[in-house]
N, C-alpha and C positions, 0 to 999 in steps of 0.2 A: 763592380768589384773595385775596392780602393786601390790607389796607386801602389801602396806598400804590398798589398796582397798580390797584385798583378806581377810585381817584380819578383816576389817569392816564387810564384808559379813558373815564371819564365826561367828563373834560376834552376828550379827542380827539373823542369822539362828538358832544358838544354843539358844540364848535368847528367841526367839519366841517359839521354840519347848519346852523349859523348862517351859515357862509360860503357854502354852496350856496343857502340861502334868500334871502340878501341880493341886492338887485338889482344891486349893484356894490360893490366894495371902496372906491370913491371916494365922497366926500361929495356930489358932484354929477355928472350925466351929461355930462362933458366928454370930448372925444376923448383917446385915449392920448397921452402924451408920447412923444418919440422913444426915450427910455430904456425906457419901458414897452413900446413896439412891439418893440424889440429883445429884451427879456426874454420877451415873449409869443411871438415867433417861435421863440426858442430853446427855450422850454418845450414848444411844440406840434410843432415839426418835428424835434426831437432827443430823445434820452433824458435831457435835462437839461443846463443850461449847466455848463461847467467854468470854473475861474478863468481869466480872460482872454478868454473867449468874448464876453462882453458888449461889451468894448472893441473887439474885433476886428470884430464886427457893426456897431457904431456907426461905426467908422472906415471900413468898406467901404460902409455904407449898407444898411439893412434889405432893401430891395427887391432890390438887387444880390446880396446874400448868398442870398436865397431863390432867385433865378434860378440861382445857382451850385449850390445843393443840388438843383435840378431837373435838373441835368446832371452826375451824379456821376462819369462817366468822365473828366471834366476835372479832378477833384480827386485829388491824390496821396494815397496811403493807406498809407504805409510803416510807420507805427507799428502799425496793426492787422494788416497782413500779417506783420510780424515776430512779433507775439504768437501768431498761430495757425499759424505756419510749421512748428512741430514736430508738428502733428497730421496724421499721414500719411493717416489714413482720409478726411480731407476731400477729398483729391485722387484717391482710388481709385474705380474704377467698381464697380458692384454685384457683378460677377463676381469681381473681385479681393478685395473685402471678404469674401465668403462663403468663398473659398478660404483666406484668411489667418486669419479668425475664424469657424470652422465652426459649423454648426448641430449640435444634439444628435443628429439623425438621421445626419449625416455621421460624427460620433464613434462612434456605434453601428456603422455600417458598417465603420469602421476596426477596431473591437474584434472584429468578426466576420471580419476578413481580406478585406473586399470593396473595399478602396481600395489604390491603388498606393503604394509606399513614397515618402517625402518625401526629396528630395535635400538641401535646405538644412539644415545641422545644428541651427540654433537652432529652426527651425520643426519639425523632426523631434523635437527634445526636448520641445517644447510638446505635440505629438500624443501622445507617450508619457505625459505627465502627464494629459492629458484622458482617454485610454483607460484608464489605471490607475484614475483616479477613477471612471469609468463602471463598470468591472468590479467595483470595490469596492461601488458602490451596488447592483449586481445580485446580490450574494452572497445566497443564501437564508438566511432567519432560522433559527438553530439550534433544533431541537426535541428534547428539552425545552430551554428557554433556559438558558444557563449562569448560574452564580451571579454576580450583579452585583458589581462591585468596590466596596470600601468607599470612603467619601469620601477617606480618606487615600491609598488606592491611586489614585483618580482624580486627586488633586492631584499625586501623584508622576508619573503618566503625562503630565499636562499640562506639568509642569516639565521632564520629559525631552525632550518634543517641542520645547518652547520653547528649550531649550538647543541643540538641533540647529539650529533656525531662526536663533538668535543667532550661532552659529558660522559658518553659511553667509553671513549678512549681513556679519560682520566679515571673512570671506575676500574677499568681493566688494569691500568698501571698500578693501582693501589692494592690489587689482589695478588696472592701468591700465584706463580706460573701455572701450577697444576689445576687451579680453579678458574682460570680466565675464560676458557672456551665454554665450559659447562655453564658458567654464569651468563655469558653472552647469549647462549642459545635459549636461556630462560626469559630474556627480555622480550617485550612486545615486538611483533614483526615489524612495525613501523620504525622502531628504534634501530633494529638490526639493518633494515634497508638504508636508513639515514647514515648509519655508521659505515656501511660497505661502500657507499658511493660519494660521500661528501666530506670526508676527513681532510682537513688542510694538510698540505704537504709536509710542513715542519713537524706537526704532531704525528703524522703517519710514519715519517722516518724514525722519530723517537720511539714509537710503539714497536715498529718492526725490528729495530735494533735490540729491543728487549724481549722479543718473542722467541719461543723455541722454534726449530724448523717446522714441526708439525703445526704449530699455531700459525705460522706464516702461510702454510698451505691452506689452512682453513680460511684465513683472511682473504687470500687471493681467489679462492674457489667461490667465495660469496658472490663475486662479480662475474667470473668466467671460469667454470670448472675445467674446461679443456685447455685453457691457457696455462694452468698449473703444470699440466703434463708437458706441454711444448716448452715452456720457459725453463723448467728444470732440466730438460734435455739440452737446451742451448747453454744454460749456465754450466752444466757439467762438462760440456765440450771445451769451454773456455778454461775451466779450472784444471782439467786434465792436461790441456795443452801447456799451461803455465807451470804446473807443479809436478806432473808425472815424471818419474825417473825413467820410465820406459818410453822415451821420446820417439824412437823409431816406430814402435808399435802404434803410437798416436798419429804420427805422420802417415803411416800406411793405412790406418783406419780411415783417416780423412781422404786419402787417395782412393781407396776402394769404394768409399761411400759415394764419391763423385763419379767413379767409373760405373757403378751400379746405382745411379742417382734415383732418389725418391723424393717427391714433393710432399712435405709433411701435412699440408692443408688439403690434400686430396681425400675427401670422404673419410673413410674409417682409418686412413693412414695416420691421422692425428694420434690415434691410440696404438698403432702398430709399429711406428718407427723406433720407439724406445727398445722394443724387443729385437727389431731388425738390426740395429747397430750393436746391441749387447750380445745377442745370441747368434747372429749370422755373420756380420762383418768383422768385429774385433777378434773373435776366437780364430778366424781363418785368415787373418791379415798377412800372416807369414807362413801359411801352410801350403797345401796343394791347390792349384788353381781350379782343378775339376771339382774338388770338394766345395770350394767357395761358390763356383758356378751352380752346382746342384742345389746347395742350401739357399742361394738367392732365388733360384727358379721356384723352389717350393715354399718360399716365404710368403705368408699372407700379405705383407706390405707390398711386395713387388706385384703380386697378383692383382691387388686392388689398384695400384698406381697405373699399371699398363692394361688393366681391364681384362686380364686373362680369365679371371673368375667368372666373367659373364659369357665367355666364348663357348659356343655349343656347335657340335658337328651338324651341318645341314641335314645329313641323313641319319642322325642318331635317333634312338628311340624317344629321347626327351624332347626333340624338336617337333615331333609329331608329323613330320613330313615323310614323303616317300621318294625314293630315287627317281630323278628325272622330273619331279614336280616342284613348283614354287614352294619355298619354305614359309611357314607361318610368319606373319609380321612380328618384328622385334626379336626374333630368335635366329641366331646364326653365328657365323664365324667372326671372331675379332682378331685382327692381324697385328695389333700393336706390339705384343710381346715377341711374336715371331720376327718382326722387323728389327726391333731394337736388340734382340738377342744376337743377331748376326751383325748388324751395323755398328752397335756401340759396345756390346759385351764380349764379342769373340773375334770374328775374322775381319771386321771393319768394312767400311763402305766400298772399298776396292777389293773385297775378298772373293770376288768371282761368283757371287750368288745372283739369282734372278728374282723377279717378282713371283714366278712360279715356285721357287724355293721358299719364299716368304709364306705363301699360301699353304704349302705343304707342311712347313714347320707349325703354322697355326693349327692345322688339322691334327698334327701329332699331339699338341698340348691341349686339345679339347678334353674336358672332363677334369682337368687340374683346377680345383676350385677351393673355396674356403667355407667354413661353417658360419653361423650367425655371430655377429660381433659380440653380443652379450654373453656368448658362450666361449669367447676367446678368439673367434675367427681362425680356427685351427685348420691346417691343410687337410684336404680330403680329395680323393679321386672318385668321381662319379661316373661309372661305366655307362650309365644311360645317356650322358651328354657327349660321350666320346665318339668321334667320327669313325665308323667301321672301315675296314679294308686296309690294304697296304698303302704306304706313302713313299715318295721318292725325294730325297733331300741331297743336293749337291751330287747327283748321279748315283747315290746309294739307296738301295731299296730298304725300307723300314717295314719289317713284317708286322702284322696286326697282333700286338701283345699288350694292348691296353696302356696302363701307366708306364710300363717299361719302354714303350716307344720314345717317350720324352727323355728317359734316362739314356737310351742309346744315342739319341741326337746330341745330348749334352756331352756325352763321352766323345763322340765323333768330333764335335766342334772344339772341345778342349784340347784335343790332340792334333788339330789342324795346324800346319806350319804357318798359315796366314794368321791364325790366332796368336801364335808365338811372336810373329813380327809385330802385330798390332799392339798387343799388351806390352811388349818390351819397348816399343817406341814410346808409348805413353809413360812408362817408368823412367826411361832415359830422359824424356822431356821434363819430367818433374825433378829429377835429381841431378841432371848434367847440364842440359842446354835446351832452349826452345826448339832448335833445329839440331837434334842429336846426331853425332857421327854415325854413318851407316855401318862402319866397322864395329862399333860398340854394340849397336842393336843386333847385329848378326851374332856376335859372341853371346849375348844374353839369350837370343832366340835358340841358339844351339844348346845352351844349358837348359832352357825351358823344355825343349823336346827330349833331351837325353835324361832329364831328371823327373820326367812325368809331371811337368808343370810345377816343380817345387819353387815357390816364390822366394823362400829364404836363400836357396842356392842361386837363383837368378840375381838377387840383390848382391850376394857375395861376389859373383862374377863381375858385376858392375863396379862394386867398391874396390876391387883389386885391379881394375883396368887402368891402363895408362891414360885413357880418355877422361876418366873421372878425375884424375889428378893433374890434368893438363893445366898449365898457367893460363891458357886461353879461355877457360871456363870459370876461373876464380872470380867471385863476385860479379857474375854476369846474369843471375836470375833475379827478376823483379818479384818482390814478395807480393802475395795476394793480400787483401785487406786483413784476413784472419792471421796470416803469418806476420804481417807488419804489426798489428796491435798486440799480439801475444809476444812477439820479440821485444817490443817496447817494455812490456810488463816484466819480462824475464831479465832484460838488460839492466833495468833500474831497481830490481828487487822490490817491485811494487807489492803491497799487501792488498789483495783484491778480496774485499768482504762482500761486495755487491757485483757479481759477475754480469747482471743484467745491464749495467751501465756500459760495459764493454760490448755486450751483444748488440745493444742499440747503436753504439758507435760504429761497429763493423757493418751493420745494416746500412747506416748512413753513408759508408764508403762504397756501397754497392754490392754487399755480399751478405744478405740476410741468411742466417744459418738454417739449414734444412729447408730452405724456401726457394730453391732454384726450380722453376716450373718445368723447363724442358729436360728430357732424360739425359742430355749431354753432361749435366753437372757443371761445376765451376771450372773454368780454365786455369791452368798454371802458366800460360804464356803472357809475355809482357804486354802485347797489344791489347789484351783484355782490360788492363788496369792503368793505363798511362794517360788518361784524359786530364785536362787542366783542373776540372772540378774535383776529381778524385785525389790528385796530388795536394790540392789545397785542403781537402778534408783530412788527409793524413797529417799534414803539418798542424792544422788546428787541433786535432786530437792530441798530438804529442805535446804541444805547448799548453793546452788545457790541462792535461794530466800533470805536467810538471808544476803547474800553478795550483795543483790540488783542487781543481774545479770539476773533477769527475767524482760525484758523490759515491762513497763506499770504496774508493781506491786511494790509497795513501802512498806517496813517494817522497823521499827525502833527497833533494838535490845535493845537500852536503855529503851524503853518503856516496853519491856518484863522483863528486870531486875527490873524495878520499880514495875511491877505487882507481881514479886516474893517477893519483900520486903513487899508488902501489904498482900500477901498470908501468908507469914511467920508471920507477926505481928498478923494476924487473929487467928493463932493457939496458944491458951493460954497455951497448955501443952508443948510447945517447947520453949527453951531458944533462944532469938533472936541471929541471926548469926552476928559475927563480920564482917561487910561489908568491912573492910580494909584487910581482910585475903586473898587477891589475888584470883586466879582462883577457889580455893576450895569453897570460899563463893559464887562466881558468879554461879558456877555450881549448888550449893544447892538452891539458890534463883530462878534460871531459871527453875529448876525441879519443884519447888513448883508452879511456875506460869503456867507451861504447863501440868504437870502431876498430880499435887496435892501432890507431895512428895513421892509417893509410887514407889520408884526406887530400883532395886536390886543392890547388891554390885558389881555384874559383870558389870552392866551398868555403875555405877560410876567409876569403875576401867578402863573400856574401854574408856570412855570419857577422863579421866585423861591421859591415855596412848597416846591418839591421840593428846592431847595438848602438849605433850613433844616429840612426834615423829617428827623428822626433815622433813620427807616427807609430813606431814600433816600441820604442824604449821609454816613452813618457811615463814618469812616475815609477820607473823600474830600477834605473841605475843608482838611485839613491837608497835602494834597499838591497843589501847583499844577497839575501835569500831569493828575492825575485829576479835578481840579475842571474844567479846561478840557474834558476828555473828556466829563464829565457834561453840561456846558452844551451842547456841540456835539451830543451824542446826543439831548438833550431838544429842541433846536431842529430837528433832523432829523426827530424824531417828531411835531413840532407840526402842527396842522391846516393852517397855511400851507404847509409843505413837502410835505404830502400832496397838495396841489392843484397843478395846472399849467395 
C-alpha cells in the first residue's frame, strides 16, 4: 500500500472510530433541530438523500413524509419503473426463465437430441450456439497431444478470431435495430461464436450502447444464459435503490431479504430468486409478519436453498421404510429449514428451543416440496413424503393434519413473544443503533404482539419513539457497501446507465448482491464493514466515480459545487463563503452539499492535506474539473459520509 493510501485509511479508520465512540456529534445533548430530523429520517429510511430531498421533506413535514413512506402504494414511481422496464426477466415466471435461459442439463439434452426443435428463430439460433459450445467442451483430448502452437501462431489465431468478431459487430451496427438479431442468427455458427467471446471492449461498449434491452439480453445469453437472469436481478436492485420514490419499501425489501436470506447460486435458485424477491419479499415488506413467514416457507426458492424439498419422513410411505427399522439409504429427514426457521427467522438462537424441537419441526415440514424446475418449481405438498403421527414443538402438540401442521407451527412461531423480541431487535439495529436500547425494542415488541405482527405499525412505533430521535444515534450507523455506493450515486445525482459497474464495485467492497452463502444474510453492524481494505475500496470507488472512471456512470462535480452554493445560501446563520477563495471555499461548499456541513476538523485537515500531497494531487490542481472531482471524492470517502 502506498504511503498516501495508508494515510487515507488511517484517517478513515480513526475518524469512524472517533465518530462512533462519541456520545453525540453535538456539543450538548439538545434535541435535534427540524433540519437534523429531516436529514436523520432521510439517512435512515432511504438509501441516502438526493439533492432537493431535504427541502421536500422539510416542506412536507418530517412526520407526514414518514407516513407517506409507510404507504408506498400511494407514491408514484415512474422514474424507477422506467429504469428497470427493459429487464424482461423481472416480469417472467420461473418456468419462462428456465425455458428462455436454459440450464446446462437442458443444453446437454438438446445436444443429445432429446429436446424438441425451437420455433422462434432468434431463440433457435441461441440454442445452436449453446449446443455447439457444449459439444466443443466435450471433445476428447487428443493422445498423444498435438504440438502446441508457437506464441506467434497463437497471436495470429486470436487476431483472426477478433477480426471476425469486429466484422460481425460492424455489420450489426449498420443494420436497423429490428433486423440485427435475426441477421446475427443467420450467420455461420463459427462467426457467432467468435462474436460472442472475442469482441474488443471498446467495440463491445459501443455496440451495447446502441442495442435495445432485448438485444442486450441475447448478446449476454450467447455466453452464459443464467448470468442474464442474475445480472438483471442485481442491476434492478441498484436502480430501484437509487431511483425509487418508495425508498422505505426498498430498504425494507433489502432488510427482509437478508433476514430470510437465499444464495442465488444454489442449484435452481438462480431461476427462483427473481420471483422470490418480486412475489414473496417486496409485497409483504410492510405487511403482517405471519403472512411473510408463511409465504417464505412455501416459496420454492427457500425450499431449494435450505433443502426442505428433499426432506422425507423416515416413516413415510415414500421412504419405503417401516417403523423401528433403518430407513433406505439417501432418504430421510433434512433439518436445515427447521433449524433456521427458529434460529434466524423467528425466536432466535436464544429462543428456548432444543435440538429435539428442531427435529420435530423438520418432521412437521416433510412433504413440503416443489415440482420440476422446467415446470416452474411450483410449491406442492406430497402426503406420501410426510412423516405420520403427532409432533411436539416448544411443548405444544401438533396433531397429524398433513400440510396444516406446518401452517400451525408457523402461526405459533409468528405469535411467540421471543419472535417479537428477535425481529424487533434486528429492525432497531438496522434503523437506530447497532446496540439498540432495550426500552425501544420492548415498545416495538409490544406493538408487534398487539397488532398481530403488523410490520408497518412496528415501524411506526419506532419512528415515533424518543430513542429514534435521540441525538446520541444521529449519524452513528456505518453504511453497508450497498448503502454507501447507492448513497454516493444519489447524493451526486449520478446518471447510472450501466448498473453492472456498481454491482461489481459493491462486490469488490465485500457485498456481492444476492450471493451471501450463509443463511444469516449481510449484517448491518459496523464491525462487519470497518476493515482497512474495505475503507480504501470505498474511497477508491468515490474518487473513481467523480473522475468519471466508472463506465456507464456519469457525474458532474460542478453540479455538486452548485448544490453546495445552494445549501450554503439556505443557512441564514452562516455568512456566505467567498467562492473565489480557492480550494478552501470549494471544500466547504461541497461538504455542505453532501454532508450538510457537519464535518470534523480532522476531516477538513485530511482533505486539505491530500490536496497538497504530490502523490495525490499531481496533475490535478491545474485542472479545475479534476480538482473538484478530487474534493468531492474525498468528501464522499470521509468518515462523516460513511455514517448515516
